[in-house]
Every structure is written in structure tokens, then in C-alpha cells.
N, C-alpha and C positions, 0 to 999 in steps of 0.2 A: 504494500500500499504506500509506504514511504517512497519507494522507487518510482511508482507511477506519478506521485505528485512532484517529484524532483524533475521529471521529464516533461512537465506540462508548464505552459505559460498562459497568462490571461491577455486576450486581445479585445480591443474595444472598437466599435463602429464610430468613425469620425463624423457621421451625420446624426445619428440618433443617441449615441452614447451607450448603446447596449453592449454588454460585456459577455464573453464566453471563455470557458476554460478549454484549451485545446493542446494538442501535442506540439512540443518545441521543434523548431526547424531552423535552418540557416537564415531564412528571410524574415524571421520574427515570429513564426508560429504557423502551423498548418491551418488553413482556413476551414471552418465548418461547412457543411453542405449548404449551398446557396450563397455563401459570402464571396466577395470579390475584392480585388485590388485594382483600382483604376484612377488615373490622374493624380497619383500620389496620395490617395485616400483608401481607407478600408471601409468597405460597404457591407452591411448586414443584408440578408435576403429580403427583408421587408423594405428596407430603404432603397435597395437597388430596384426592386419592381415598382416602387413608388415614383422614382425619377426617371426610369428608362423603360422602353418597350422594345420588344423583339421584332425585327423585320428582316426580310431577305431581298436581295437584289440579284437579278440574273442578267448576265451579259454573254453574248456569243464569243467563243475563242476564235480570234482572227488567225493566229498562227503560232507555232512554237518557235522560240528564239534560239535555243541552244541545241536543237535537234531538227532532223527533217521529218516530214509528214509520215514517211513510212515507219520510222522508228516510234514516233508518237502514237500512231494508230495501233501498232503492236503492243505498246505498253498499255493503252486504254482497253484493248481486247482482253489482255491478261487481268487487268484490275477489275473490270466489270465481270469477268468470269468468276474470279475469286469472291467478289461481293455477292453474286447470285447464288453460288454454291453454299457459301457460309450462311446466308439468310435462310435458305430452305433446310439446311442441316440444323440450325438453331431452332427453327420453328418445330421440326420434328422431335428434337431432343427435349424441348420444353414440354411438349404434349406427352411424351413418353414418361416424364417425371412428375407430371400433374396428377391430380386425383381423378377417380372415375366415379360416375354417378351410381349410387346403389339405392336399393328400396328403403334402407333405413334413413337416408338423407332427407331432411326437410327443405333445405336450401343449399345452394353451392357454397362450399367453404372458401375462405380467402385463398388467393394464390400463394402457394408455398415459396419460400426462398430458394430458387433454383440457380445454381452456379454451374455454368457449363463452359467456363473459360478454358480450362485445360483441354477438354474435348474439342473445343473450337480451334484452339492453338494447334492441336495435333492434326485436325482436319485441314487447316490452311496454314502451314508453317511459314510461308512466304509473305503473309499479310502483315503490314506494320501493326504494332500493338494499338496505337491510337485508333486507326481505322477499324481494327477488329472490335475494340470496345464500343466504338460508335455504332457499328452495325448491330452488335448484340443488344444495345440499348434501344435502338429503333425497332428491332424485331420483338423485344419484350413488350414495348408499348403497344404494338399492333396486335400481338397475341393476347395481351391482357384485355384489350377492347373487345375482342371477338370470343373471348374465353367462355362466356355465358352461352352464346349461341352454338359454340362448338361442343362443349362438354355437357351442358345442362339440357338444352332443348334439341340439340342435333339439327338445328335449322341451317347451319352453314358447315362447310368443310374447312380444313386448315388453310390458312393463307398460303398462296402459291406465288413465289417470286419468279418472274420471267426475266430472261436476259434482254437487255443489260440493266441490272440494278445499279442505281447511282453509287459512285464511289466516293466516300467521305474522306476528308483530310482534316485532321484535328488542328486546333489553334496553334500549337507549337511546331507544326510541320509545313506551314505556309506563311507567306508575308506579302503584303500589297506594296506597290511602288509605282513610280512614274518613270517613263522613258525620257530621252532627250527632247522630244517634241510634245511631251505631255500625254503620251499614250498610256493607258492603264496596263499594268503588268502584275501578274501574280507569279511568285516562285513557290512551287508545291512539290512534295514528294509523291511520286506514283510508283508503287512497288519498291524497287531498289535504286531509283535514280531521282534526282531533283531536276524538274523542268521549269523553264521560264516561259510563260504563256502571255502573249499579247492579246488583250480583249478589245472588242469593238467599242467605238464611241461614235457620237454624232447627235444630231438633233432628236433622234428617236430614243436616245439613252441619256438625256440630260439629267433626269432624276437619279438614275443609277450612277452616273459619273459624279454627281455632286456628293452622294453618299459615300462613294469609293474614295473621293478626295479627303473627306472627313476622317476616314479610316487611316489613310496614309499619314495625315497630320497628327494622328493620335487623339483626335477629339472624341471619337466614339470607340467602343470596344467591339472587336470582331471575334467570332468564335469558329464556326466550322465552315469549310468549303466543300462543295460537292460538284463532281463532274458527271454529266449525263448527256444523253443525245436526244434531239428532237427532229422529227421527220420534217423534211423540206423538199421543195421542188428543185429538179435539176436546172431549171431555168433561172434559179436565183443566183447561180454562179458564186456559191459560197463554199469555202473549203470545209471539209468535214470527213465523214466516214460513210462507206457504202456497205450494205448488207444484202444477203440473198438467202431466201429460205431454203433449207435442206431439201434436196430432191427436185430442185428446179424453181421456177418463179422469176419474176423480173427483179432487177436491182432496185434497191431503195436507197435514197440519198438522205443523210442525216447531218444536222449541224451539231457541233459540240458546244454545250452550254455549261457555263460556270455560275454556280449559285453561291453567294456569299451571305452568311448570317451575321447581322449586326445588331448591336444594342444601341438604339438611338434615344437621345433625351426627349422626354415628353414636353410638349408645349405648355408653358405656364399659363394658367387662367386665374382670373380674380374670383376667388371663392365667395366673396361677399355679394357678387352679382350673378354667379353661376349657381342658382339653386333651383332651376326648373326641372320638371319631370316629363319625359316623353314616352308615350305608350306606342310601341311598334309591334305590328303583328301582320300575319297573312289574312286575307279576306276572300270572300267568294266572288267579288267582282274586279279584283286587282291582285297583283303579286304581293305588294307591301302597302300598308296603310299606317301612317304615323300621325298621332293626335297629341298636341301639347296640352298644358293645363288651361290655356285660354280657348281650347276648342278648335284651334286652327289645324287643318288637315294637310297632309302631304302624301300624294299617291304616286305609285309607279305601277303601270299596267304590263309592260313588256309584251305587247302583242306579237312582236316579231319573234320572241322566244317560243311562244305557243305554236307559231308556224314551223319553226325549226324542229320542235319535238314531234309535231304531227308528220312532217315530211321524213324525218328520220325513222319513225316507227313504220311508215308506209314502205320505205325502202327496205328495211329489215324484213317486213312481212313478205314483200315481193321476192327477195332473195331466198327466204325460207320456202316459199311455194315452188321456186325453181329447183330446189334440191330434194325433190320427192324420191321415194324409193323406186318408182317406175322409171326414173330418168337417172340411171347411175352413170358416173363418169370415172375414169381412172384417176388415181390420186394426183398425178401430174397435171391432168387437165383441170382439176378443181382448185389448184393453187391460185389461179387468177381471181376466182370468186372470193376465196378467203383473204387474199391481200386487199381486194376492194372493200370487203367488209371491215377489216381492220382500219383501213384508211378513212372510211366515212365515220366510224365510231371514234377514232382519234380526233377528227375534225369537229364532231359534235361535243366531245369533252373540252376541247379548247374554246369553242364558242361559249359554252355555258360557264366555264371558269371566268372568261373575260367579262361576261354579263354579270356574274356575282361580284367580281372585283369592282366593276364600275358602279353598280347600284349601291353597294355597301359604302364605297368611298363618298358617293353623293350624299347618302343618308347621314354619314358621320359628319361631313361638312355642314349639313343642315342643322344637326344637333349642336355643333359648335357655334354656329351663327346665331342660334336661338338661345345661347347660354344655358345649355342643358347640363345638369349635374348627374342625373340618373336616368337610365333607360330601362324600361320594362319590355321584355320580348315574349311573344306568344305566337307560335307557328302551328297551332292546332287545326286551323282551317286550311286544307290543302286541296280543295276541289277546283280551284281556278287553274292550276297547272299540274298535270300528272307527270310522273317520272322526272321530278326535279330534285336537285341536291339541296334539300332544305337544311340538312345537318351541316353541310359545308358553308351554306350561307350564314347560318348562326355563328359558326366559329369565326368566319371572316369578319363579320360585323363587330363581333367582340374585340377582335384585334384591331380594327380600324378605330373603334371608339376608345380603346386603351391608349392610342396615340395622343388623344386630347385629354386623357385622365378623366374619362367619363365611365362611370360604373354601369354595367349591364346586368340586369337581373331577369331570370326567366319567371314569367308570371305564373306558370303552372305549379312549379314546386318551390317558388320563392327562393331560388338558388342563384347565387351570385356567380356570373361567368366572366372571368377576366383572363386575357392571354398572359403567359408567363414570359 
């Protein structure tokens, strides 16, 4: 007991004054979970989330600087393969070590503490430790969210990760910088080599470039970087990677995207004037309806999205009708139909994601302009638009409101939802 106390020190939050007893280290003490050091200060978890919000910027990779495209593509293929194999291995391992439903159980027990690091390291010995832990953390979060539907109700199967799963790079394995002409550059480790990648800039990436510049200057904290691919047209004349389905099929062109996760400072608001309440919810005659305390309404219908959904369902139904048992095709001949189905589904997902980002940003700006302090959200009415990502819209709206330090509460369970 005496030895444990001798090896511990007391650290304090420079913002709130909160103190914690923690293990001694060379830099003044090991930080407790959620605590951070930034701008010469020590921040507690509550103080950090009160002053900063998490956001991600995505910029295409223009070219590798210290390698040619052939070497860079080979490294990405290896990294994406390792990330995909490890994700599927971790999902199966967690399920094998989890509980099983029996007749004596009245409810699903909490998820046990499952540690599969050594098995994961043996499965992928060439993966960097930081990337391995990041993948395990992401897989655990996704598995825990679907655990009830997989184990208790058997309504879903285990999550399946398809190639290429994004390759994460931890905070200590990459660094942002600028080139001689102001071009954004990231130096990151991919597998066993460090690459310098030049990112795109221009008028279409002004917001991303401004946030990237703040990270280079040290004004904001940056955490994880992820490399993934996004399908593009060959006529775009952008460098990237090409893929081809096994057994035949046409070549598909993809851009390489770089996603950077940042902690940006929240915009300060005058709390003496920001005390309004805004009720937001779905309705039967529009997608979103917002009503403030004065009775003023804000509506968003998204009629074009209803046409997108109807057109997409019609195309999928037509493709399903054309694949009847009476009209069999060889596997190679059916690759074109599967590629077309994947293409229109990816286009639909991008459309709906853009719609959700735009409407939630507009609604958050409206709440800020109306000096709203608290937002109540209720999406029980879902008859206006079927097959819509209501859960994604709820999470995105909470993150947009958190930027302006606006609290979002769900009206159904009176539960506060804020992004971390």
C-alpha cells in the first residue's frame, strides 16, 4: 500500500481545479481516462467536452511525395487488407467470448470485459500497435451497439466488414504540415514505412483547409487519421486506385480520401441571452418541424429526397424482377448487374448523407440565431418519408448543435444526447 502511494502523484485541471490521484510518469503524471494536455494546460474530461467539440475533415490525396503511385497503392492494399481481416476476426472473437441466451435469463447481461489484444496481435503481427488498438476499439463499439439484436433477439447477424476497411493512424504516428507553396501535407506511417501525402485544396475545400491550418499552428488538437477510398468516375481525371471484382467485371476507379479528426473550440455564447427552448421533431407533412417558445415554426419538406427514395426503390425492384429463377445467367454474366446495383446504392447513400448534413447544419444555425439554449428532439412520426436514416440524422444534429454549445434532449426518454 505504501509503495502504491509513493508511485502516485496528484494532478489538477487548470480550468476547473478538479484533482485526481494518478500514476507518476516523466511528464508529470499519467492522465486519467478522458483527460488531456493541450496549449500548455491540463484539461479534465468534463472541462474538455465543455470547451471543445469533435469534428472531422476529409480531403482527397493528391499524390505521395516520397514514393511513386505503384508503391503507395501496394502499401494501401496491404493496410486495407490487414484492417479488414482484423475487424472480422475481432468481431467473431468477441461473439465467441460473449454470453449466450438461455431460458433462465430474464434480460441480456452486460457485456463482459473481453480482451483479445494478444489474439489480434498474433493474427496480424505486421499491423502497428496504435492502428491495431484503434481498430479493436471501433469494432467493440459497433459490436456493443448490435449486441442485443445479435444475441438476444437474433434479429441481425454479426457485423461483416468488407474490403477495404478504412486504415486508422493514431495521433503519434502522423503530423500535419504545409509545403513551400502552402499545400497541405500529412506525414503518416502506413504498415512499415512513413509516407508524405499531399492533399487537395481549392475553393471546394476552404472549410477543411482552414481547420487543417489551425491544426498545423497548434490552435486545435488533432487525434486520428484514416485513409479510405471513395468511388469516382474515370472522367474526373483524379489519381487514385482501381479495383476489379474477382472472376471478371469492369474496372472501378476510386479516389483515396484522408479523414482527420479534430477537436475544435466551441463558439462562445452569452448565456444571459441564450435561454430559449426549441422543440424539433419529425411530422406527417414534412421531414422536420421546429417550434420555439414564441410559436414560430421552421419547416423542411425535402420533396426531392422523397423522389430519390421512390426512384431508388423502383430501380431495386426492377433489378430484382430481372433476376428471377427462370432467367438464370452464368456468374460472370451477372457481374455487371451486381456492379450496377452497388453503384446506385452507393450513390443513394451519398445523396442521403449530404441531405442530412445540410439540413442539420441549417437547423443548428437557426437555433443559434434564435439564441436557443436547449433543443428537445422527437422523431416518433416517420410516415412522411420511409426508408430514411432517422438515427443518423439524430446523431448528426446533436453534433452540429454541440458546436454552438446547445444541449439536445430526446423528448421520448428525457435523455440528453451530446456528441463527445
